[in-house]
N, C-alpha and C positions, 0 to 999 in steps of 0.2 A: 326442554320439556320435563326434566327432574334434574335437580342439582345433587340429591343424592338419596337413596333408598337404605334404610338401616335393615340389615339382615345379617344374621350370625354374627353379631358384634360389630358390624360396619359402622364407620365413623358417620355420625347425623350432621346435618347442616341444613342451611336454608334450601326449602323445596318449593319448585313452581310445578305442581302436578300437570300433566298433560294427558287428556283422555286417549288421545292417538298412541302415545307412548305405551301407556298401559295396557290397552287394548291389543297392540302388537305384540307386548311381551306376554300376556295371558295367551294370545293365539298360538305363540312359539311354544310356550310351555304345555299347553293342551297337545299340541301336535307332536312333540317329545314324548309325552307320556302315553300316548295313545298309538303312535305310528313308528316311532324311531326305537329299533331293537336294543340300543345302547342304555336306553332309560325304561325299558319295559319293567313294570312292577312299580313305578312311582305314581302316585295319585296325583291325576291332573288338577288345576286351579279350581276352586269351589266357585260355581256360577251364583250361589247365595250371598256372596259378598261382593263389595264394590271392587272393580278392577285391581285398583292399587293394592288394597289389603288381601284379595285373593292372590296377587303375584307374590307379595312379601311372604305370605305363609307356604305358598308352593315352593318357592326358591329354597326355602329352609329344608325341604325334603331331598333337594338334589344334592349330591356330593359335589365336592370341588373336583374339577376334571382336569388332571395333570396330562403331561405329554405322553407318559407310560400307558395311561388308560386309553388315550386316543390312537396310539399305535396298535394297541390290542384290538380295538374296534374296527380299524380300517381293514377293507371297505365296507362289509356288509351290515357291521353294526350300526352304520350310519345311514344307510339306505332306506328310506321309509317304505313301510309296508305298502305294497301294491304297486311300487315303481320298479322298472326294470333297469338295473344297473347295465347290463350289456346293450339294451337299446339305447339308453341316454349317452353311453360312451360312443356308440357307433354313429349317431346322429349329432353328435358334437354338442349336445346341451351340457354335459359336464366333461371334465378331463381329470386325470390324476396329476396332482401338482406336489412337489415336495418342498419343504421349507429347508432354508439353509442351515438352520441349527447352530447357534453361535457357539454352544458349548458342547457340542456333538450329539446333541439331541433332536436329531432331524425326525420330522414326522411327514406324512403325506395326507392330502385332504382332497375331498371332492370339490373341484373348482367349477364354479358356475360364472361365466364372463359377464352375462347381463347384470347379476346382482353386483359384481365388484364394480363395474362401470357407473351404475346408478350411485351407489354408496360413496365412490371416490368423488364424483361430481359435487355431492351434497358437503362432503368434507372440504373440499375446496373452496365452497361457498363462504366458510367462516371468516376467511380474510378477505377483505375488500379487493385487494390487489389480485389475488389467485382467482377470486370469483369472476372478475372482469376479464381475465387473460382467458381462462377455459372457456369462456362464453364467446370468445372471438371466431368468427368463421375461419375454417382452415388451421384451428389452433394445433400447434406443433410441439413436441416435447422430446428432448434427448435425455438419455440415461447413461450414467457413469457409475458403475459398481462392478461387483466380481462378475466376469463373464461365465462363471461355472453353471450358475442357473438363475435365471430371472424368471420365475415361474417354472415352466419347464423348457424354456429356451435357453441354449447353450452355445455361445460364440467363441469358444477358444480356439486359437489358431488363426489363420489367415483366411478369414471369411470376408468376401465383398461386401462393399457398404450397402449395396442393393438387397443383399439377403439378411440384413440387420436392420431394415427399415420395415415395419408393419404398417399396413393400411395407410401409408403416406403420411403418418402423423407421428411415428414414435421411431426414435433412431437410437440403438444401443451402440455405444462408442467403444467399449473396452473389449480387448481379446485376449488379455494376458492375466492370469490368476492373481500374480503377486505384482503390485505396482512398483517394487524395488526392482522389478526386471524390466521395466518400460526402458527402451532405447529412445534416443532422440528422435528417430525415425517413427516410433510408436507415438510419441507425444505430438509430433507434428502432424502426423496423419489424422490424429483425433481432433487436434485444432483446425485443420482444414475441413474435416468433415462437419465440425460443429458450424464453421462459418458458412459452408455450402448448404446446411439443412436450414440454418437460421431459425432455430426454435424459439418459440415464445418463453419456453421455461426449460430448467436444466434440473432434472431430478438426479440426486446424487447420494452415495454414501460419504458422509462427511470426511472420512479419511482418505478416500480415494480422491476427492476433489481438491482435497489440501495438497496431497502429493502431486496433482496435475498442476494447480496453480504454482506450486514451487518450481516444477520443471519449466513451466512456462516463462516465468521470471528470468531463469538462469539462461534460457535461450533468447531472451529479449523479445518475446511474442505476446502481443496483446489478444486475448481470446475475444470471440463474438460474445457480446453482451446480451444475455436474455432480459426479459422483463422481471422475472424473479427465479430464484433458486429455491427448491425445496429439497431439504436434507432428510434422509430418512435411513432405514436399514440398520444403523447402529447408533450408540449413543454419540451426540455431537460434542466433542471435546472444544472448549473455548480456544485452545491454540489452534485447532483445525479451522474454527470459524475465523480466527484472525488472519490465517494464510490465505484463505479464500477471499477474504474482503480486499487484500492486497492486489488481486488480480482482476476480481469481478465488483462491479459498482452496483449490481442488482441486489435488492432486498434478499436476505436469506431468511426463508421461513422453515420452521420446524414442524413436520408432519410425523405423527406417530401411528404406526398400524402393524399388521402383522398378516402373514399368508392365511394364517387360521382365522382371525377376526375381522379383517378388513381395515378399513380407514377409520380408526377409533378416535384420535383427537388431532387437532389442527390449532397451530399457533394463530392468535388474534393479533391485531395491530399493537396491542400493548405488551406483547410477549408472553401472554397466557395460553394454556392449551385448553380449548373448549372441546366438549364430547359431541361427537356426531350422532346425536342421541336418537336420530330417526331409524339408525340401522343397528344399533346394540343398546344393550342394557350393561351398566358397569356397576361393580361393588368395590368400594375402597375398605379393606380389612385392616383396622389401625394396628399398629405394632409399637404402641406406646409402652407395652409391658416389655419390650426387648431393649436393653440397655445401649443408649445411642441412636436409637430410631424414633425418638419422640416426634410426633407430626408426620411420620412416613407411614405409607400404607401398602398393602399388597393390592395387586389390581386384578380383579376377576372380571371377564367379559362374557356375556350371553349374546350371540348374534341374532338379529332379528330380520324378518322378510326373506330369509333364504330358503328356497325351496328344497336345496340338497344337503347343506352343510348346516346342521343344527347343533351348536355347542353351547351347552348351559354351565355357566360359572367356570369357564375356562381360566385356569391359572396361567397367565401370560409370563410369569417369571420375572416380571419387572416391578420395580418399586416407585411409588409416586407421593408427591406431597401435595394434598389438596390445598385450594386458596382459602384462605380465611376472609370471608366478606366478599362484596361484589366485585367483578371486573371492571375497570375503568372504560372498557370498550361498550359496556351496556348490554352486552349479550348475556342472558340469564335463563336460557332454555336447556341447560345441562350441567353436568358436573364440570367444574373448572379446575384445572391443576395449576399450582404455583410453580412446580417443577417436576421433571422426570429425574429420577435420582439413580438409576441404572438398574442393572440386573441382581437378583438376590444371590445368584451364583457367583457374583463377582464381588461380593463384600469382602472386607478384611477386618481383623480384630486388633484394636489397639492394646496396648499392655496393660491397660486398666480394665480390660474386659468390654469395652465399648465397640458395637459394630459400626463400621464406617462405609459410606457409601461411596460409589464412584464419583458422583457429582461433588461430595465433599472434597475429595482428593483433587479433583479437575479443577474446581474453583481455588484451592489454595495454590495450585501451580499456575493459575491462569495469566499472572504478572511476570513470569519469568522471560525475559527477553532471550531471543535466538532460540526458543524452544518449539519445535513443530509437533512432536509427538513424544508420549511418555508410556511407560509400561512398569508397573509394580507387580512385584510378586512376593507373597508373604510365605516363608519357608518354614517357620516355626513361630513359637509364642513371642520371641523377640528379634526375629530374623526376617529383615526385609531386603529385596533387591529391587533397585530403582534404575532403569534404563532411560537414558535421554537421547532423542534424536533431534538435531539442530535444524533450523530452517534456513540457514545460510546467511542470515542477516548478522548475526553474532554467535559466539560459541555459548552453548548452555552453561550456566553457571551451576556446577556440580555441588560445590558447597553450599550455596544459597538453597537449592533444591533439597539437599540432605537436611538442612536445618528446618525447612518448612515441613517436611514430611515427618522428620523427627518430633517436631514440636506437636504435630497432629496425632502420631500414632505412639509416642513415647519411647521410641528407639530410632536411632538414627539408620537408615538404610544404607547398604552398600551401593554406591553410585557408579554407573558406567556411562561413559558418552559414547554411543555406537553410531555406525555407519548406516545401519538397516534395522528393522524390527519385522520378525516373521508374522506373516498372516496366518490365521487359523485354517483349519481345513474347510471351515464354512465359507472361507474368503472374506471373513471379518475380521476385525482387530479386538483383542480383549484387553482393554486397559488395566484391568486389576484382577487379581484372583489369590485366594488363600490356599495354596497347594497342599498345604498339611491338614486341612480340615474342611468339612462340609459345612459351611456356615449358611447355606440356604435352607438346611433343615432348621435353623433356629427360628426362622420366620414362618415356617409351616407347622410348628409344633402346636 
């Protein structure tokens, strides 16, 4: 419906306007400006301009919304004038749902399940395989990620399988916050449940599924083969995907979204991420002025058609690289990404001053035999530590990894081959971070 909308210096590109998208965006901005307390005082889009021009002008009046501002606004600043928060909570129209917060920046949002379900279905329609599967009568899905919170559902401890199945269609497998603590019994229990439930799809955090696949291989257990796997929740390392592919023959599709913004991008059959443009508006703010980030952009999202959670220009904290030119799949009704680059909070700085994304580091380490998982920490301008976790097929080559990362960053890291890597408090794994500096501030200045 649109490929890109230039606003506040946003990267321009081929645009295929859609009246339905612009009208939905104008309606959202009018609603926010006139009824949502968080945005009170901001002028609504002009009715004297055609919708696209009116929306561009109006977006420029809305500030970028970060998580700190969202926390301050929750909940009353988000509730539309004339709506009763207590009544909506009481009758189940909404719920309070907390995000996991990869870097300890958790927030709560107003969760409206019907909106989520509709936009998720549209997101899955982007790939022909997932589109066909989710339309199957009796479609079932299993989920493998942190059990600490999936929405507001927590399954830590010995929770019977029946209590982890929702509406006979969704099974939550994991009950242990750190996959390093899985026993053989835990792994076999999840494999048994997966086989008994026989889901069409497996939705997974790529790190958790990689650990699961590795443990299955060691136990000699072949798992249930779903029709497709969609990885989400955190950055999909190439080493994680390689481990998954050794146990699962199903195609692995990458879905990008968040609790705050919904299902924003889905991978197509050609490996590009297409915007689920009926349900959000995205802005890509170019970072060509930042050394090392040419072609990379910040991702801002405005949610559409959600009667309860209206976020305008929400800073996801993620960096992306837009695709130059059309996608080979032929779909041209939204922004297309060449790649997801990782979080801005996970940037590291090379010794020559360049900022380096998680994807760049991950791509450099992708061909390392025997490597399941890596973690890079920058402790100073020339001080790096690289932890390597093996996949059991061979021992990671510490010297080769040090040389690869050293060439990329300008200084060789101290390398350790480790037996485990700690999970963050969020239940996710943070692949890279500059512990001595807040490099995320460099991309928001």
